[in-house]
TORLOSE-221118 format. One record per atom (N, C-alpha, C): atom name; x, y negated, z. Coordinates in steps of 0.05 Angstrom, whole numbers. Atoms other than C-alpha are relative to their C-alpha. Layout:
BEGIN
 atom     xx     yy     zz
   CA      X      Y      Z
...
***
This chain:
BEGIN
 atom     xx     yy     zz
    N     -2    -13     26
   CA   -702    -89    -90
    C     18    -16    -18
    N    -17     17     17
   CA   -665   -148   -122
    C     29      6      3
    N    -29     -6     -4
   CA   -598   -130    -90
    C      7     27    -13
    N     -5    -27     12
   CA   -604    -57   -112
    C      1     -3    -30
    N      1      4     29
   CA   -622    -79   -183
    C     25    -14     -9
    N    -25     13      7
   CA   -562   -126   -184
    C     24     19      0
    N    -21    -19     -1
   CA   -516    -70   -163
    C     -1     20    -23
    N      3    -19     22
   CA   -543    -23   -216
    C      8    -13    -26
    N     -7     15     25
   CA   -538    -75   -272
    C     30     -5      0
    N    -29      6     -2
   CA   -468    -94   -247
    C     16     25     -6
    N    -15    -24      4
   CA   -445    -22   -247
    C     -1      8    -30
    N      3     -6     29
   CA   -471    -10   -318
    C     17    -19    -17
    N    -15     20     15
   CA   -442    -75   -344
    C     30      3      4
    N    -28     -4     -6
   CA   -375    -63   -310
    C     12     25    -14
    N     -9    -25     14
   CA   -370      8   -337
    C      2     -4    -30
    N     -1      5     28
   CA   -387    -14   -407
    C     23    -18     -7
    N    -22     18      5
   CA   -337    -71   -403
    C     27     14      1
    N    -25    -15     -2
   CA   -282    -24   -380
    C      3     20    -23
    N     -2    -19     23
   CA   -299     26   -436
    C      7    -15    -26
    N     -5     16     25
   CA   -299    -28   -490
    C     28    -12      1
    N    -26     12     -3
   CA   -236    -62   -463
    C     22     20      0
    N    -19    -22     -2
   CA   -201      5   -456
    C     20     -4     23
    N    -16      3    -23
   CA   -175    -12   -388
    C      0     26     17
    N      1    -23    -18
   CA   -161     37   -332
    C    -26      1     14
    N     25     -3    -15
   CA   -218     65   -293
    C      2    -15     27
    N      0     16    -24
   CA   -237     19   -236
    C    -16     14     22
    N     16    -13    -19
   CA   -283     67   -200
    C    -27    -14      3
    N     27     11     -3
   CA   -355     53   -179
    C      0    -28     12
    N      0     27    -13
   CA   -341     -5   -132
    C     13    -20    -18
    N    -13     19     19
   CA   -293    -37   -182
    C    -18     -7    -23
    N     18      6     22
   CA   -343    -31   -238
    C    -23    -18      9
    N     22     17    -10
   CA   -398    -62   -195
    C     10    -28      3
    N    -11     27     -4
   CA   -353   -121   -176
    C      5    -13    -26
    N     -6     11     26
   CA   -329   -131   -247
    C    -26     -7    -15
    N     25      5     13
   CA   -400   -126   -273
    C    -15    -24     11
    N     14     23    -13
   CA   -429   -176   -223
    C     14    -26     -7
    N    -15     24      7
   CA   -373   -226   -233
    C     -2     -6    -30
    N      3      3     29
   CA   -377   -213   -307
    C    -27    -11     -8
    N     27     11      5
   CA   -451   -229   -305
    C      0    -30      3
    N     -3     29     -5
   CA   -435   -298   -276
    C     16    -13    -23
    N    -16     11     22
   CA   -381   -309   -328
    C    -15      0    -26
    N     15     -2     25
   CA   -424   -285   -385
    C    -23    -20     -1
    N     22     19      0
   CA   -483   -328   -364
    C     11    -29     -3
    N    -13     26      2
   CA   -436   -388   -357
    C      9     -5    -28
    N     -9      3     28
   CA   -406   -376   -426
    C    -22     -1    -20
    N     21     -3     20
   CA   -469   -357   -463
    C    -26    -15      7
    N     25     14     -8
   CA   -523   -393   -423
    C    -24     18     -1
    N     22    -18      0
   CA   -567   -331   -422
    C    -13      3    -28
    N     11      0     27
   CA   -576   -331   -498
    C     -3     28    -11
    N      2    -27     10
   CA   -574   -255   -505
    C    -28     12      5
    N     27    -10     -3
   CA   -647   -247   -488
    C     -7      4     30
    N     10     -5    -26
   CA   -689   -233   -428
    C     -2     30      5
    N      3    -28     -7
   CA   -698   -168   -391
    C     26     14      6
    N    -23    -17     -8
   CA   -652   -112   -373
    C     22      1    -21
    N    -20     -2     21
   CA   -617   -106   -440
    C     16    -26     -2
    N    -13     26      1
   CA   -601   -180   -442
    C     19     -4     24
    N    -17      2    -23
   CA   -573   -177   -371
    C     24     18     -2
    N    -23    -19      4
   CA   -530   -116   -387
    C     19    -11    -20
    N    -18     11     21
   CA   -503   -148   -451
    C     15    -24     10
    N    -13     24    -11
   CA   -488   -214   -416
    C     22      9     20
    N    -20    -10    -19
   CA   -453   -177   -359
    C     23     14    -12
    N    -21    -15     13
   CA   -414   -133   -406
    C     19    -20    -14
    N    -17     19     13
   CA   -388   -192   -447
    C     17    -15     21
    N    -15     13    -22
   CA   -369   -228   -382
    C     21     18     12
    N    -19    -19    -11
   CA   -336   -165   -356
    C     24      3    -18
    N    -22     -2     18
   CA   -294   -160   -419
    C     18    -24      2
    N    -16     24     -3
   CA   -272   -232   -412
    C     15      1     26
    N    -14     -2    -26
   CA   -256   -220   -338
    C     23     19     -1
    N    -21    -20      2
   CA   -216   -157   -354
    C     23    -10    -17
    N    -21     12     16
   CA   -178   -194   -408
    C     17    -20     15
    N    -14     20    -17
   CA   -160   -250   -360
    C     17     14     21
    N    -15    -15    -20
   CA   -139   -201   -306
    C     24     14    -12
    N    -22    -14     15
   CA    -98   -162   -357
    C     23    -19     -7
    N    -21     20      6
   CA    -60   -226   -376
    C     18     -4     24
    N    -15      6    -24
   CA    -39   -237   -304
    C     14     24     12
    N    -12    -25    -11
   CA    -24   -164   -286
    C     17     14    -20
    N    -16    -11     22
   CA     11   -149   -352
    C     -6     29     -6
    N      8    -27      9
   CA    -29    -87   -370
    C     -3     20     22
    N      3    -19    -21
   CA    -34    -56   -301
    C    -29      8      6
    N     29     -6     -4
   CA   -111    -58   -301
    C    -11     12    -25
***
């Protein structure tokens, strides 16, 4: 159940990150990858300070996804 939960949270966080960053659509798999990697980045940057539970995990992943998309956008010059 933990892996499924991680995929769901990652998909939501990646989708929110791509909507807020106004990047191109990455699709379901892209959103999951960006959300999961964004969760690691967000936790590393914020130290889990956005609260416990699902909402805190989604917010942390979303902030990390935005940071990840911004970094990718710098290297691809707006292609993502």
